C-alpha positions in Angstrom: 101.7 93.2 87.0 99.2 90.4 86.5 99.4 86.7 85.6 99.3 87.0 81.8 99.5 90.7 81.1 96.5 90.8 78.6 93.6 92.0 80.8 94.2 93.8 84.1 97.7 95.2 84.0 97.5 96.6 80.5 94.3 98.4 81.6 96.1 99.8 84.7 99.1 100.8 82.6 96.9 102.6 80.0 94.9 104.3 82.7 98.0 105.5 84.6 99.7 106.7 81.5 96.6 108.8 80.6 96.4 110.2 84.1 100.1 111.4 84.1 99.7 112.8 80.6 96.6 114.7 81.6 98.4 116.1 84.7 101.4 116.9 82.5 103.8 114.8 84.6 104.4 112.0 82.1 108.1 112.9 81.9 108.5 112.0 85.6 107.1 108.5 85.1 108.2 105.4 83.3 105.1 103.3 83.0 104.9 99.7 81.8 103.1 96.5 82.6 104.2 92.9 82.6 103.2 89.3 83.4 104.3 86.9 86.1 103.9 84.0 83.6 105.3 83.7 80.0 102.0 82.5 78.5 101.1 85.4 76.4 104.4 87.1 75.6 104.1 89.3 72.5 100.3 89.2 72.4 98.1 92.3 72.3 95.7 92.8 75.2 92.4 90.9 75.3 90.0 92.4 72.7 87.5 93.1 75.6 90.2 95.1 77.5 91.0 97.1 74.3 87.3 97.8 73.7 86.8 98.8 77.4 89.7 101.3 77.1 88.5 102.6 73.8 85.0 103.3 75.3 86.8 105.6 77.7 88.9 107.3 75.0 92.1 105.5 75.8 94.4 103.7 73.3 97.2 101.3 74.0 99.8 99.6 71.8 101.0 97.3 74.6 102.3 93.9 73.9 102.5 91.3 76.7 105.9 90.7 78.3 107.2 88.8 81.3 108.6 90.6 84.3 112.4 90.7 84.3 115.2 91.0 86.9 115.8 94.5 85.5 112.3 95.5 86.4 113.0 94.9 90.1 116.2 97.0 89.8 114.7 99.8 87.7 111.2 100.5 88.9 110.4 102.2 92.2 107.0 100.5 92.4 105.7 97.2 91.1 102.0 97.2 91.6 100.1 94.0 91.2 96.5 92.7 91.0 96.0 89.9 93.5 97.6 87.8 96.3 99.1 85.2 94.0 100.8 87.8 91.8 102.1 89.4 95.0 103.5 86.1 96.3 105.1 85.3 92.9 106.7 88.7 92.6 108.1 88.7 96.1 109.6 85.2 95.4 111.1 86.5 92.2 112.4 89.7 93.9 114.3 87.6 96.5 116.4 86.2 93.7 117.4 89.7 92.6 120.5 91.3 94.3 119.6 94.9 94.5 115.8 95.0 94.3 114.8 98.6 94.5 111.1 98.2 93.7 108.4 98.4 96.3 106.0 95.5 95.6 102.4 96.2 96.5 98.9 95.4 95.6 97.5 98.2 93.4 94.3 97.8 95.4 95.9 99.0 98.6 95.4 102.5 97.1 91.7 102.0 96.5 89.6 104.6 98.5 86.8 102.1 98.3 89.0 99.5 99.9 88.6 96.8 97.2 92.0 95.2 97.8 91.9 92.6 95.0 91.4 93.4 91.3 89.9 90.1 90.0 90.8 88.7 86.7 88.0 89.4 84.2 89.2 86.9 81.6 86.4 84.4 82.2 83.8 87.2 82.8 82.0 89.6 80.5 82.2 93.3 79.5 80.8 94.3 82.9 83.8 92.6 84.6 86.2 94.5 82.4 84.4 97.8 83.3 84.8 96.9 87.0 88.5 96.4 86.5 88.7 99.7 84.7 86.9 101.6 87.5 89.1 100.0 90.1 92.2 100.9 88.2 91.1 104.5 87.8 90.4 104.9 91.5 93.7 103.2 92.6 95.9 105.0 90.0 94.5 108.4 91.0 95.1 107.7 94.7 98.6 106.2 94.0 99.5 109.3 91.9 98.4 111.7 94.7 100.3 109.8 97.4 103.5 109.5 95.4 103.7 113.1 94.1 
């Protein structure tokens, strides 16, 4: 989960989906991404995010959506990108009766200990590439831990 669901979280979602497909465990996972805010609902990911994924042979048809009460009751994990997302999600989860989701920073799984995945929106292609690499490292480690 990220603030607007057009840069970081769709990259993480697409990376994780490819990983579980490559490992032939996609039927064990329900993978999605969402936003804390409602700014970009219905929009496709940022063109730079799409082109970064495409450069790595990954396609996505994701459309931005906002996180819902159901998400907290349905998903086992809600992984987010930075401290402000974490704060917002924990606050939202407190309003949900039977919150099942474990809310964590995706970066807690990074073997290189980069805790925060910075928003590349105001950056350049290189910043999107950095997000992609962080997502690959974190998603691989997360998948190994949660097998």
